[in-house]
C-alpha positions in Angstrom: -119.8 -74.1 239.5 -118.1 -70.9 239.0 -119.1 -68.6 235.9 -116.7 -68.7 233.2 -114.8 -65.4 232.5 -116.0 -63.2 229.5 -114.2 -63.4 226.1 -112.2 -60.1 226.6 -108.6 -59.4 226.6 -106.7 -56.0 226.6 -103.0 -56.6 225.6 -101.4 -54.5 228.5 -97.9 -53.4 227.8 -95.1 -51.6 229.9 -93.8 -50.3 226.4 -95.4 -47.1 225.0 -97.0 -46.4 221.8 -94.6 -44.5 219.3 -96.0 -41.2 219.0 -94.2 -40.3 215.6 -94.3 -40.5 211.9 -92.6 -43.0 209.8 -90.2 -40.5 208.5 -89.1 -39.5 211.8 -88.7 -43.0 213.2 -86.9 -43.8 209.6 -84.4 -41.0 210.6 -83.9 -42.1 213.9 -83.2 -45.6 212.8 -80.7 -44.4 210.4 -78.9 -42.4 213.2 -78.7 -45.6 215.4 -77.7 -48.2 212.8 -76.4 -46.2 209.8 -73.8 -48.8 209.2 -75.8 -52.0 209.3 -77.3 -53.7 206.5 -80.9 -52.5 205.8 -82.0 -53.8 202.4 -80.8 -56.9 200.4 -82.7 -57.8 197.4 -81.2 -61.1 196.1 -82.5 -60.9 192.2 -81.2 -57.1 192.0 -78.0 -57.9 193.8 -78.5 -55.0 196.1 -77.2 -54.7 199.3 -77.3 -51.3 201.2 -76.8 -49.9 204.7 -79.4 -47.6 206.5 -77.3 -44.9 205.1 -77.4 -45.8 202.0 -81.2 -46.5 201.6 -81.7 -43.1 203.1 -79.8 -41.5 200.6 -81.8 -42.9 198.0 -85.2 -42.2 199.9 -84.4 -38.7 200.4 -83.7 -38.0 196.8 -86.7 -39.8 195.7 -89.0 -38.1 197.8 -87.8 -34.6 196.9 -88.2 -36.0 193.4 -91.8 -36.5 193.9 -92.1 -33.2 195.3 -90.4 -31.8 192.1 -93.1 -33.3 190.1 -95.6 -31.2 191.8 -97.1 -33.7 194.2 -98.7 -32.4 197.6 -99.2 -33.5 201.2 -102.4 -35.9 201.0 -101.8 -36.8 196.9 -102.3 -40.4 196.2 -99.5 -42.3 194.6 -100.0 -45.6 193.3 -97.6 -48.7 193.3 -98.2 -51.7 190.8 -95.0 -53.8 191.3 -93.7 -57.0 192.5 -91.2 -57.0 195.3 -88.1 -55.1 194.7 -85.7 -52.2 196.1 -88.0 -49.4 194.3 -90.8 -50.7 196.3 -89.0 -50.1 199.7 -87.7 -46.6 198.5 -91.3 -45.6 197.6 -92.7 -46.7 200.8 -90.4 -44.5 203.1 -90.1 -41.6 200.4 -94.1 -41.0 200.1 -94.2 -41.3 203.9 -91.5 -38.4 204.2 -93.2 -36.5 201.6 -96.7 -36.8 203.4 -98.4 -38.6 200.3 -100.6 -41.5 200.7 -99.4 -44.6 199.2 -101.8 -46.6 197.4 -100.9 -50.5 197.0 -102.3 -52.2 193.7 -102.0 -56.0 193.7 -99.5 -57.0 191.0 -101.9 -59.5 190.1 -104.5 -57.2 189.0 -106.0 -56.7 185.6 -107.3 -54.0 183.6 -110.9 -53.6 185.3 -109.4 -53.8 188.8 -106.6 -51.2 188.2 -108.7 -48.8 186.7 -111.1 -49.3 189.8 -108.3 -48.8 192.1 -106.7 -45.8 190.7 -109.9 -44.0 190.3 -111.2 -44.9 193.6 -108.3 -43.5 195.4 -107.9 -40.5 192.7 -104.2 -41.5 192.2 -102.3 -38.5 190.8 -99.2 -40.8 190.0 -98.6 -44.3 189.4 -95.2 -45.9 189.9 -95.2 -49.4 187.8 -92.9 -52.3 187.0 -92.5 -52.7 183.4 -93.7 -56.4 183.5 -94.0 -59.4 185.7 -94.7 -62.8 185.2 -97.5 -62.8 182.3 -98.4 -59.1 183.7 -97.5 -56.4 181.0 -98.1 -53.4 183.2 -96.8 -50.7 180.6 -99.3 -52.5 178.0 -102.0 -52.6 180.3 -101.6 -48.9 181.3 -101.5 -47.9 177.6 -104.7 -49.9 177.2 -106.5 -48.0 179.9 -105.0 -44.6 179.1 -103.6 -44.5 175.0 -103.2 -40.7 175.7 -100.2 -41.8 177.5 -97.8 -42.6 174.4 -98.4 -39.1 173.1 -98.3 -36.9 176.6 -95.5 -35.0 177.9 -94.2 -36.9 181.1 -96.2 -35.4 184.0 -99.0 -34.1 182.0 -101.5 -36.8 181.1 -104.9 -36.4 180.4 -106.6 -39.4 180.3 -110.4 -40.2 179.6 -110.7 -43.3 181.6 -108.0 -42.1 184.5 -108.9 -38.5 185.2 -106.8 -38.0 188.2 -103.6 -39.7 186.9 -100.9 -37.2 185.8 -97.5 -39.0 186.3 -96.8 -42.5 185.5 -93.3 -43.5 187.1 -91.8 -46.7 185.2 -89.4 -49.2 187.2 -87.0 -50.5 184.9 -87.7 -48.5 181.7 -89.0 -45.2 180.1 -91.9 -45.9 178.0 -93.3 -42.7 176.0 -94.7 -40.5 178.3 -93.4 -42.1 181.5 -90.7 -40.9 183.8 -87.9 -43.4 184.4 -87.7 -44.4 188.3 -84.1 -43.8 188.8 -84.3 -40.4 187.1 -86.8 -39.1 189.5 -84.1 -38.4 191.9 -82.9 -35.7 189.6 -86.0 -33.9 189.7 -85.4 -32.9 193.3 -84.0 -29.5 193.8 -82.6 -28.0 196.7 -86.1 -26.0 197.1 -87.7 -29.5 197.2 -85.3 -30.9 199.9 -85.9 -27.9 202.1 -89.8 -28.4 201.8 -89.0 -32.1 202.9 -87.5 -30.5 206.0 -90.5 -28.0 206.3 -92.9 -30.9 206.4 -91.5 -32.8 209.3 -93.2 -30.9 212.0 -96.2 -30.2 209.9 -97.1 -34.3 209.4 -99.0 -35.8 212.1 -98.9 -39.5 212.9 -102.7 -39.5 212.6 -102.4 -38.6 209.0 -103.4 -41.1 206.4 -100.5 -42.6 204.8 -101.5 -46.2 203.0 -104.3 -47.3 201.2 -104.7 -51.1 200.7 -107.6 -52.5 198.7 -109.5 -55.4 200.3 -111.8 -57.7 198.1 -115.6 -56.4 198.8 -118.6 -58.8 199.8 -120.6 -56.4 197.8 -118.5 -56.8 194.9 -116.2 -53.7 194.6 -112.7 -53.7 196.7 -112.6 -51.3 199.5 -109.6 -49.1 200.4 -108.9 -49.6 203.9 -107.2 -46.2 205.1 -104.2 -46.8 207.4 -102.2 -44.0 209.3 -98.5 -43.6 210.3 -99.7 -44.5 213.8 -101.6 -47.6 212.9 -98.8 -49.4 210.7 -95.4 -48.1 212.6 -96.8 -49.3 215.8 -98.1 -52.6 214.5 -94.7 -53.2 212.9 -92.8 -52.2 216.0 -94.8 -54.6 218.2 -94.6 -57.5 215.7 -90.7 -57.1 216.0 -91.0 -56.9 219.7 -93.0 -60.2 219.9 -90.4 -61.9 217.8 -87.4 -60.2 219.8 -85.8 -58.5 216.7 -82.6 -56.3 217.1 -80.2 -54.8 214.5 -78.4 -58.4 214.7 -81.6 -60.0 212.6 -82.0 -60.4 208.9 -85.8 -61.0 208.2 -86.1 -62.9 204.8 -89.6 -61.7 203.2 -90.9 -63.5 200.3 -94.5 -62.5 200.9 -95.8 -59.7 198.7 -95.2 -55.9 199.4 -98.5 -54.8 198.2 -100.0 -56.7 201.1 -99.5 -55.7 205.1 -97.5 -58.9 205.6 -94.7 -57.6 203.4 -95.0 -53.8 204.0 -95.7 -53.7 207.8 -94.8 -57.3 209.2 -91.6 -57.1 206.9 -90.3 -53.6 206.2 -91.8 -51.8 209.3 -90.8 -54.6 211.6 -87.4 -54.6 210.5 -86.8 -50.7 210.3 -88.1 -50.1 214.0 -85.6 -52.4 215.0 -82.6 -51.9 212.8 -82.8 -55.3 211.1 -82.2 -56.2 207.6 -85.1 -56.4 205.2 -84.3 -59.4 202.6 -85.9 -60.1 199.6 -85.6 -63.5 197.8 -86.9 -62.5 194.7 -90.0 -60.4 192.8 -92.6 -63.3 193.6 -92.6 -66.2 195.7 -90.4 -69.0 194.7 -89.4 -71.8 197.5 -86.0 -72.3 195.7 -84.9 -68.8 195.8 -86.1 -68.6 199.2 -84.0 -71.3 200.6 -81.1 -70.1 198.8 -81.7 -66.6 200.1 -81.9 -67.8 203.6 -78.6 -69.8 203.6 -76.5 -67.0 201.4 -77.4 -64.2 204.0 -77.7 -66.2 207.1 -81.3 -64.9 207.7 -82.7 -65.4 211.2 -86.3 -64.9 210.5 -88.5 -66.2 207.8 -92.2 -65.1 206.9 -95.0 -66.9 204.8 -98.3 -68.5 204.3 -98.5 -72.3 205.3 -98.6 -73.1 201.6 -95.1 -71.3 201.3 -93.5 -73.2 204.1 -94.9 -76.7 202.6 -93.4 -75.7 199.1 -90.3 -75.1 200.9 -90.1 -78.1 203.2 -91.1 -80.1 200.1 -88.6 -78.8 197.4 -86.4 -81.8 196.2 -83.1 -79.7 197.1 -84.4 -78.8 200.5 -81.5 -80.7 202.2 -78.8 -79.1 200.4 -79.2 -75.6 202.3 -78.0 -74.5 205.5 -80.9 -73.0 207.5 -79.5 -73.4 211.0 -79.4 -69.6 210.8 -83.1 -69.5 211.3 -84.7 -68.9 214.7 -88.0 -67.1 214.4 -90.7 -65.8 212.0 -94.5 -65.7 211.4 -97.0 -67.9 209.8 -100.0 -66.2 209.0 -102.8 -65.7 206.0 -104.3 -69.2 206.6 -104.5 -71.8 209.5 -101.6 -73.7 210.2 -101.4 -77.5 210.4 -99.8 -78.7 213.4 -97.4 -81.2 211.4 -96.2 -78.3 209.1 -95.5 -76.4 212.5 -93.5 -79.5 213.7 -91.7 -79.8 210.4 -90.8 -76.2 210.4 -89.5 -76.5 214.0 -87.5 -79.6 213.5 -86.4 -79.3 210.0 -85.9 -75.2 209.4 -84.6 -74.6 212.9 -87.7 -72.4 213.6 -87.9 -73.0 217.1 -89.3 -69.5 217.9 -91.7 -69.3 215.2 -95.0 -67.5 215.9 -98.2 -67.5 214.4 -100.2 -64.2 213.6 -103.7 -63.2 213.2 -105.3 -60.0 211.7 -106.7 -58.2 208.9 -105.6 -55.2 206.5 -108.2 -53.1 208.2 -106.3 -53.7 211.4 -102.8 -52.7 210.2 -102.8 -56.1 210.4 -101.9 -58.0 213.7 -104.4 -58.2 216.4 -103.1 -61.4 218.0 -99.9 -63.2 217.9 -98.4 -66.2 219.9 -95.4 -65.8 221.6 -91.9 -67.3 221.9 -92.1 -70.1 224.3 -95.6 -71.0 223.7 -96.4 -74.7 223.5 -96.6 -76.6 220.0 -100.4 -77.0 220.6 -100.7 -73.2 221.1 -98.5 -72.3 218.3 -100.5 -74.7 215.8 -103.9 -74.5 217.3 -104.4 -71.0 218.4 -103.3 -67.4 216.8 -102.3 -66.3 220.1 -103.3 -63.8 222.4 -104.1 -60.0 222.0 -101.2 -57.9 220.8 -99.8 -55.2 223.0 -102.2 -52.2 223.4 -105.0 -53.9 221.3 -108.1 -55.1 222.7 -110.2 -58.4 221.8 -113.6 -59.3 222.6 -115.6 -62.1 221.0 -119.5 -61.3 220.7 -122.6 -63.3 219.9 -125.2 -62.2 217.1 -126.6 -59.6 219.5 -123.4 -58.0 220.1 -122.9 -59.4 223.8 -119.5 -60.7 224.9 -119.5 -64.5 225.2 -118.1 -66.8 228.0 -114.7 -68.1 227.5 -114.7 -71.1 225.2 -117.9 -70.3 223.4 -117.9 -69.3 219.7 -118.6 -65.9 218.4 -117.4 -63.0 216.1 -114.0 -61.8 216.8 -113.9 -58.1 217.4 -111.1 -55.7 217.9 -110.3 -52.1 219.2 -107.2 -49.7 219.5 -104.4 -47.9 217.9 -104.4 -50.5 214.9 -107.7 -49.7 213.7 -108.2 -48.2 210.2 -109.4 -44.9 210.0 -112.1 -46.1 207.4 -112.6 -47.3 203.8 -111.6 -44.4 201.5 -114.6 -42.6 200.3 -116.9 -44.9 201.6 -118.5 -43.7 204.9 -121.4 -46.4 204.8 -119.2 -49.8 204.6 -116.9 -47.9 207.1 -119.9 -47.7 209.5 -120.9 -51.6 209.0 -117.3 -52.5 209.9 -116.3 -50.2 212.9 -119.3 -49.9 215.5 -119.9 -46.8 217.5 -117.8 -48.0 220.4 -114.7 -48.3 218.0 -114.8 -51.9 217.6 -113.8 -53.7 214.2 -116.0 -56.2 213.5 -114.1 -58.8 211.6 -116.8 -61.3 210.3 -114.5 -64.3 212.0 -115.9 -66.9 214.3 -113.6 -67.4 217.0 -112.9 -68.7 220.7 -111.2 -67.4 223.6 -109.7 -69.9 226.3 -108.8 -69.2 229.9 -105.7 -67.8 229.4 -106.8 -65.4 226.5 -105.6 -67.6 223.6 -107.8 -67.2 220.4 -108.5 -69.7 218.0 -110.2 -69.0 214.6 -112.8 -71.5 213.9 -114.9 -70.4 210.9 -116.1 -67.6 208.8 -119.5 -65.8 209.1 -119.4 -64.5 205.4 -118.2 -66.7 202.6 -114.6 -65.6 202.4 -112.3 -68.0 200.8 -108.7 -67.9 201.6 -106.7 -69.4 198.8 -102.8 -69.9 199.8 -102.9 -66.8 201.9 -105.1 -64.7 199.3 -108.4 -63.4 200.7 -111.0 -63.8 197.7 -114.7 -62.6 198.5 -117.1 -64.9 196.3 -119.6 -62.0 195.7 -116.6 -60.2 193.8 -116.2 -62.9 191.5 -120.0 -63.5 191.1 -120.3 -59.7 190.3 -117.8 -60.1 187.7 -119.1 -63.0 185.9 -122.9 -61.6 185.8 -121.2 -59.4 183.2 -121.3 -62.4 180.9 -124.2 -62.0 178.3 -124.7 -65.8 178.6 -124.7 -66.3 182.2 -128.0 -65.9 183.9 -127.0 -67.2 187.5 -123.8 -68.0 189.3 -122.6 -68.9 192.8 -119.0 -69.0 193.5 -117.7 -70.9 196.9 -114.7 -72.4 198.4 -114.0 -76.0 198.5 -111.0 -77.8 200.3 -107.6 -78.1 198.7 -104.6 -79.9 199.6 -102.3 -77.3 198.4 -103.9 -73.9 198.5 -106.0 -74.8 201.7 -109.2 -73.9 199.5 -110.0 -73.4 195.8 -112.7 -71.4 193.9 -115.6 -73.2 192.3 -118.2 -71.6 190.3 -121.8 -73.1 189.9 -122.8 -71.5 186.4 -126.6 -71.3 185.2 -126.5 -70.6 181.6 -129.5 -68.5 179.7 -132.0 -70.4 177.6 -130.7 -71.1 174.3 -127.3 -70.2 175.0 -124.2 -72.2 175.3 -121.1 -72.0 177.4 -117.9 -74.1 178.3 -115.7 -73.7 181.0 -113.3 -72.5 178.5 -115.3 -69.8 177.3 -115.3 -68.8 181.2 -111.8 -68.7 181.8 -111.2 -66.9 178.6 -113.6 -64.2 179.6 -111.7 -63.9 183.0 -108.2 -63.7 181.5 -106.5 -60.4 181.7 -109.6 -58.7 183.4 -109.4 -60.3 187.1 -106.4 -61.5 189.1 -105.4 -65.2 188.3 -106.1 -66.6 191.6 -109.7 -65.4 191.5 -110.4 -67.5 188.3 -112.7 -70.2 189.3 -110.4 -73.7 189.4 -113.8 -75.6 189.2 -116.9 -74.7 187.1 -120.1 -76.8 187.0 -123.1 -75.8 184.8 -126.4 -76.4 186.6 -130.3 -75.9 186.3 -131.0 -75.0 189.5 -129.3 -73.9 193.0 -130.1 -75.2 196.3 -132.3 -72.7 198.2 -134.3 -71.8 201.1 -138.0 -71.3 200.9 -137.2 -67.8 201.3 -135.0 -68.0 198.1 -131.7 -67.5 199.8 -128.9 -69.6 198.4 -127.5 -72.6 200.3 -123.8 -72.5 199.5 -123.0 -74.8 202.2 -125.0 -77.5 200.3 -123.4 -76.8 197.0 -120.0 -77.0 198.8 -120.8 -80.4 200.4 -121.9 -81.6 196.9 -118.9 -80.4 195.3 -116.5 -81.5 197.9 -117.9 -84.9 197.7 -117.6 -85.2 193.9 -113.9 -84.0 194.0 -113.0 -86.3 196.8 -114.6 -89.3 194.8 -112.3 -88.5 192.0 
């Protein structure tokens, strides 16, 4: 019997990596495809060509420079999907500013942490979205804003922040987004031109927060080279050209929207199409039909919601051919329905993480249905993949181990956090994902579990430890364990087992009220159980798998 090959693969490619900054590549796209559609935003009734988008990007970039922002300064963006997000993404890249993505669902504690951890000098914020009153929250964190001259904020809680730029308004102390362009003078436009040869593709350009197992989110720091090339090769795998129109219902604050969405389109001259500020299945179906989109993105729960919508049959989706499903495992029946009912015959599955820009593996157009639904594809171009045992040794093909990846896509590190960077990226440059995977004889990888207790709820990564750390702040809680339980709609839901201090009383409603407006809605546990004891090993380690099994049985019996 011959020995099985080792679980290592290199995504060899004849196509070279792009050795430019995002700004240079953007200008190249504008020169080639200036009259082609670039950005279509359904809810804002916007339809701009690449040339029209470029004028707004240049003006906004000059305006940011006019506010006194300098290369390397951090600029936060706290907003749902809109045209202003895309303008900001390209304008900050051109000005050499580091864009800090802030989840639109974040509440006070999380926003304060993110702004201060990255040291944001400016914040671009929406006015409100769903139940979030962004301007109200900023004023709660920085009451000094209301009496500040715009651009001269001095806040006790947010010491680095100087400017707040408001999308769709101009509350006291803020700049109106649409007026920022007027701050740009000829000298600022010249400064942008002078910056072009100075900016390098290895400069950090983006900080994206990922929840941390030790409680506080980590800021994955990504460069032009990381995300520009990842966007380009994603588009290559999906055969994008300037004739494509890509429907992006996934959030921009996440790599899915910003890289797989915007940068895959920009590098190929394809149109970026937003169906709404946040995900809505009906708006997505309407947008695909109205703008004849050729590609559609989403996590599996989004595709399920679209397929199951009562008005699904009313919409002509025959323009669709490709897209990407990522963020959670894809049930084979969902993939079948996407191909049959949504015409997504060239659908692809992607796998990755924020720290890897994000995609490390992707299925290819022409792969079998089993491969499309049962694997996450093969190593991406110019990316290495290996699967290792607990001792760091590469395992034979077909053997379970930790998925590791190396290459241009691996982040620079966690912002201001060398210790946690060293925990994630080893001395040889391998990013350790914490995911358990197998690799077959053809190099296709399957994700089979998680080393740590990461919960994926509808595509959102939730680390239970972060929720536990927050709940420990409640004076009546002596101990708490948070874990995921299976859920038909979201894949997983959060459950918290809570031990209350002697002499105290606590209800489910009390805990949910404690979480309200402090942590994002998707991090609030759906199920709460009060317990006297937790299952533990003899050495005192919590046995979450037993809690999960008990809870799953209880929910199933209901």
